[in-house]
N, C-alpha and C positions, 0 to 999 in steps of 0.2 A: 454925651453918649450918643445922642441922635445924630450929631455931626459926624462922628466916627463911623456910625452905621451907614449913613448916606455916602460917605467917601468910599467905604468898602464896596457898596453896590455899584457905584460909579466905576470903580477900578475893574470890577468883573465885566461890566458892559464893554468898557474900552478894550479890555483884554480879548474878549470874544471877537470884537470887530477887527482887531489887528491880526487875527489868525489867517493863515493862507488857506485857499480853497482845499489844498491837499490835506491840511491838518483838520479842517472841518469835516472832510469826507471820512477820514479815518475814525472820527469820533462817533459817526452814525452807525447804528446797527444795520448790517447788510441783510436785506430780505431778498430771497430768491425771486427773480422777475421773469416769469414764464413768457410774458408778452415780449420782453426784450430778447429772450432766447429765440423765440419764434421769428422775430424780425431779423435777427442776425443770421438765422438759418436761410431765410429767403434771400437775403442780400448776398450771402456767401455762394449760393447756388448760381446766381447771375454773375458774380465776380469770377467764378471758375470758368464760366463760358467766355467771358471777356478776356481773361488772362491766358487762355489757351489758343491753339490754332483753330480756325473755323471748323466746326463739325456739324453734321446733319444739315438742317435747313440753312444754317449760316454759311455753308460752302457756296450757296447760290448767290451770296452777296458780292457786289463789286468791291474792289479794294477800298474805294472811297466810302461806300456805305458801311463796310465793316469797321473802318477806322472811326467813322462818325459814331457808330454804335458803341465801340469800346470807350471812346472819349466821354460819351454821355454817361455811361455806366460809372466810370471812375470819378467823374465830376460830381454826380448826384450822390454817390456813396461817400465821397470825401467829405461833403457837407454834413452828412448824417453822422459819420464817424467822429468828426470834430465835436458835434453836439453831444454824442454819447460820452466821449472822453472828458469833455468839460463837466459833465454831470457826475460821472462815476469814476473817472480815472481809468486805469486798465481794467478790463472786464475779467474778473477772476471766476473761479469755480463756484464760489458762494453766491455770486450774483446771477449767473446764467448757466451754471453747470459746466462740465468739461467740454461738451460740444459747443456751447455758446461761447466759451472762452476761446476755444480753438477757432471758431468762425471769425471772431473779432480779430484775433492775431493774424489769421490768414489774410484778411483784407489790409491790415497794416503792412504785412509782408509784401503785398503787391502795390504799396503806395510809394513806389520809387520816384514818382513825379513830385513828391513833397518830402524830401529827405529830412528836413528840419522837424517836421511833424513825427516822422518815424523815430527820430532820435529822442524826442520828448516822451513818446509813448514807451520806448525801450527803457528809459530810466524808471518810469512808474511800474513797468512789468517786472523789473528786478526786485522791487519791493514785495510784489505779490509772490514771486518765485521763492524769495527768502521765507515767506510765511507758509509755503506749501500750498499756495492758492492759485498757482499758474504753472504751466509746464516748463521745466528747465530745458528740455530738448528744444522746444519751440523758441525759447529765449535764445539759445545758442544760434539758431538759424537767423533770428532777427539781428543778433549782434553782428554776425558776418555781413548781413545785407546792409546794415547801417554803416559799418566800417568801410565797405567797398564804395558805397554811395558818397562817402566823405573822403575818398582817396586815401584810405588807410588799409593795410593788409588785414585779411580776415584772420580769425583766431581758431575756428573749428573746421575749416575746409569744406563747409557745406555748399558753397556757391561754386559751380563748376562750368567748365567750357569743354569742347569736344575736339578731338583729333579725327577729322572726317576721313582721313586716309586709312585708318585702321579701326574706326568706330571705338574710341576709348575716351572715357571722361577723365578730366584732370582738374585739380582745384585751381581756381583763380589765385592771384597773389596772396600769399599766406606767410605769417610770421612764425618763426621757430617750428618749422615742419617736423623736426626730429621728435618733439614732445607732443605732437598734435593728438595722438591717440590717448595719452594720459589726460589731456584736457577734455577730450570727447567722452571718455569714460566717466568723468566726474559729473557730467550732466545727462548721462544715460544714453549717449549715442554709440553706435557700433564702431569698430575700427574703421579708419578711413578707407582702407583697401576694399572692405566689404561694401561700403557705401558707394564707392566709385564704380565697383562692378555692377551694383544694382542700377545705377544711373546709366552705365554703358549698355546694359541689357535693355533698359527702357528706351534708350535712344535708338537702338537697333530696331526694335519692334515698331516704333513710330515712323522710322524712315527705311523700313525693310526693303521696299521696292527699289529705292535709290541705291542701297548697298548691294543688293543682289545683282543689279545691273553693272556694278563696278567689280563684281566677282568676290565680294566680301560676304561670307556665309554666316558670320557671327561676330560679336564684339571681341576685342582683345581685352582679356581680363588680367588683373593684377594677382600676384601670388598672395594667398592668405594663410594664416597659421592654422 
């Protein structure tokens, strides 16, 4: 009887050791982490500066200084994002709230310099989306980003380019464009035409001086229902 009991305990120990980090993470009760949420908020604020065109005091930087600043931000953040992902997996609502999850996703979205890491995070994000613990809309944006970074056509049409001659956004390479709005609707995204019009209007406002000099007084919009 004692031998059987010892064998049973040994099997339990071995079984636990053989579990993957993902399996062990899912077994732990998730406790809201305010400190992590605050850290992600601070990081995302800097990330937004680095991911955009220079604004405010950053306009005074030389191109060399600006590029060095951007590189340092992405390098430092990448190291920390790896640590966070290794410990928690994709940061869901339960761990850091909707804002914290959004901030984590946003920095992954901007991690085009490490496409393999983006892809691994995307797989874990899908698990949280299926649980209702992460945004399906943001998941769709990351799907498209990952696919394009791996030379595959996007699914939801969220990644765009612009026709500068008429100030109109258009989706980058996309699969099955006929049914794209059905796919977008399933994850809570508006029709593609509405989205493209929003992006065109934003593009016009950001580059208004250039377009007005070319005699373009507004973006060319798509017809919507």
